[in-house]
N, C-alpha and C positions, 0 to 999 in steps of 0.2 A: 489618535488612532480611531478610525471609524468603525462603529459596530454594525455588523451585517447579520440579520436574522431572517433571511429569506427562506423560511422553511414552512410552507403552507400547502396543505393537501387539499384535494378537491372538496372534502366535506368540512373544511374549516379547522381540522385538527392540525396543530403546528408541530407535532412531535415526530422526530426522526430518531430511531433507536439502533443500537448495535446488537445484532443477534448472532454474530460469528466473529471469531478472531483467531489468527494464527501467527506464529513467530518462528523464523528459522534463522539462527545466527550460530556461529561457532560457540558452543557452550550454553545455548539457550534454545530449546525447541518447544516452549510453551509460554503462554502469557504469564503464568505464575512464576516460572523460572526467570523471566525477564523482569518482572516486578521486584523479585528478590535480589536482583543484581548479581548475575552469575560470575564466577571467577574466570580469570584469564586462562588461556591455553586450551580452549575447546577445539575439537577437530573440525575441519572445514565441512560445510554442508554438502552432502552428496544427493543431488536431485533424483538420480536414478533409484535411490533407496526409498524415495517417497512416491514416485510416479512410474517407476519402471524405465527401462532404456528406450522403449519404442517412442519415436517422435523427437528424441533429443539430438540426434545427429544433425549437424549443420545449423544448430541453434546456438546463439551466443550464451554466455554464462548468465547474463541478467534474465534472459527469456526462460532458461532452464529453471532458475531459482523462482521466477514468476509462476511457472507451471506448478511447482511444488507448493508454493504458498497459496495459490488459487485453490487447488484441490483440498488443502488442509482447512482453509477458511470456509469453503462451501460445505465440507463435511461437518465442521464445527457448528454451522448454522442449521444443519439438518436438511440441506438442499442436495446433497450428493451422497450416494451409498458407497459401500466398500469397493464395489466394482465400478470403476470409472466408465466402462463401456455402456453401462445402463443410462448414463447421462443424468441431468438434473431432474428433480421431481416436481418442478413448477414450469409454467409456460416459458419457452425460451425468450420471448420478447419482453418478459417481465423482469429480466435481469440485465442491467447495464454493467459497464466496466469503466472505471477511472483509474489509471495507473500513473505513478509518479516516479521519475528517475532522472537524475541529471548526468550520470556517467554511463547509463545503461548500455548503449551499443557503441560507445566511443572506440573500443578496440576494433570493431568491425569497420567503422568508418575510416579509422587510421590505416588499417590494413588495405582497404580498397584504394585509398588515395596514394599510398606508397606504391602499390602495383601499377597504378596509372602513371605515376611519376617516373618509375624505373623502366616501365615497358610501354604498355598502351592500354586503353580502355578495354580492348578485346581480350586482354589477358586476365581480366577479373573473372572470378568464379560466378556462374549463373546461380549457384546455390547460396552464395554469400551475399550478393548484392541486395536481395530483398530484406536482409537483416539490417541494412544501412538506413532504412526508414526510421524516423524518430518515434513512430507510434508502434514499433514492432512488438513491444512487450504487451501493450493493451490489446492489440489485434490478435496476437498469437494466443493469448489466454482465452479470448472470446471464441476463437475458432475451435480450439481444442475442447473446450467445455460447453460449447453450444449456447453461449450467452449472446442473445440477439438484440438486446436493448441498446441504448446509446453507448457510444464508445469514445473515450477521450484519453489523450496522453498529456500529462502536465510535466513540464521540465523547465521551470522558471526560477531556479535558484533555491535559496534556503527555505523559503516559505512553501515550496512545492508540495510537500507532504500534507500539510494542513489545508492548503488550497484544494488538493485533490479530495479530501474529506468534505470540504465545503461544497465543491461542485457536485459531488455525489449526493449530498443532502438536497441541493438545489434541484437536481434531476428528479429526485423522489418527490420533493415538494411541488414541482411543476406538473406532476402526473405523467412524466415521460416514461417512467418505469417504477414498479412497486418496490424494487430493491436494487442495490448496486454493489458489486464487488469492487472494493477499493484496495489497490495494491501499491506498496512502496518498496522498491528494491534497488540496491546499489552493489555492483560487482567490484571485486578487487583484482586488478591485473596490472601488468607492466605499464600499459598506456595510462591508466588511471593514476598510478603512482607517480608517473612523470608529471602529470597535471597537478598533482598535490605536492610537488617538490619533495618526493621521497616518502610522503606519508601514505597511509593505507586507508582503504574504504572498508565498510563493515562486512562486505561479501555475504549479503543476506538481506533480510528485511522483514516486513510484516504485512498482513492483509486483513481486511475487515469485510463483513457484510453489514450494510446499513439498509434499513427499510422503514416504511411508514409504520406507525403503531398499528394501524388497521390491518395492514398486510401481515404483520407479525402475529396479531391476535387471530386472524383468520386461519393460519396454519398452526396455531398453538405453539409458536416459537418462544423460546426463553429469551427475555430481554436481558442483556448483559450490561448495558450502559445506555444513557440518554445523551444525545448531543444538545448542548446548550448554545449560548451565543458565541458567534465567531467574529473576530475582528482582524482586519488587515490594514496596514498603513504605517506611517511614521509615528513615532512616539513610544511611550513606555507601555509594556504589556500589562494586562490586568494583574492585580496583586492577589486576589482571592483564590484559594484552592491549592492543594498540595501539588508539587511538581516532581517529575521523574527526570533524572539526569542520566545521559548515556555514559557509562564508564569509559574512560579514555582508551582502555585496551581494545575496545571494539573497533576503533578507527573512526573515520568520518562517515556519518550517516547521510548527510545531504538530503536528497529527496525522499529518503526512507524515514527520516527522523520523526516527522509528524505522526506517521503511522505507528512507529515504535512507541511513541508516547501514549497514544490512544490505547494501544494493545496493553501497555503496562497498567493503565488505569483499569482496564477490564480485569487484569490479573488481581489488582487490589480489591475491586468490587467482588470478584469471585471468592476472595478470601474473607469477605465479610466487612471490609472497610467501607465507609459510606461517604467519604469525600466532603466537599467536591474536589475535583482534580482539574488542573489547568495544564494543557499542552501549549508549549511556546516554542516558536522557531524564528530565526532571524535576530540580528543584533543591530546596534547603531551603525556598524560598519557595512551593513547590507542595504540594498535599495528599499527594503521594507521588512516589517516584522508581522507575525501573525500569532494569534492565540485563540484557543478553543476551550470552552468550559465543558467538562464531562460530569454528568450527574449520575447518582446511583440509580439502579433499575427501578426503585419504587417511584422515582419521579415521573415514570411513564403512566 
């Protein structure tokens, strides 16, 4: 497995840090609850309860969940106030978005294809078709919250979530943006369950704000974790560091798994544990595996 540490800022500082984290899952609505391993039976996430009903109509479940997670992570990082209408408190171009989801808009795509098959392309809804684009989660979050930095959607299988964190760190390291909102979300619906042979998805996810150490210091942001070396490829994952496992009752996390693991690490660090912590995605049965080492805030 090849080690990749392409995290270089313009002033020679190689540190990329986590300054915000949010979790929304049935039974877990905070990084601490996630780290503790919540019990089964939680109520489904209601996006309207977090961001209001306005703007949710005609949006697929994954995008709605993405809105709620984005708002929560931006607030946790001190970038967004209680009133969403006021917008972020840093320059719009300084914040990018990288989103990860493998099942995100699958239901929308399937619905559009079924309409075309049964009737004709002109029978498809003009409000529905824009949601069939694979980057709808990333672009919708950026539009709603005024995030004008680089925008990227990652949907490449089991390593997708950690790959998204890595690409976000690379964007920061390259100086393309001072900070990036990283989002991992997977919806649970009939179409997804058919794909999973009757299994279910997590119906939620996690979001992070990562930024350069200099940018975090400039706005006096609290560092919650430090991103260490990232590796992707064939072979065994690194052995050092505590790991968090997704409880089976949550269902399949897929593209959200990497983000959930990093969020759990933040929960542990918030509680005083000092790690290190290792996030791991992908198995020998997948085309690749990835792992990311998370270090305690003092490492910044």
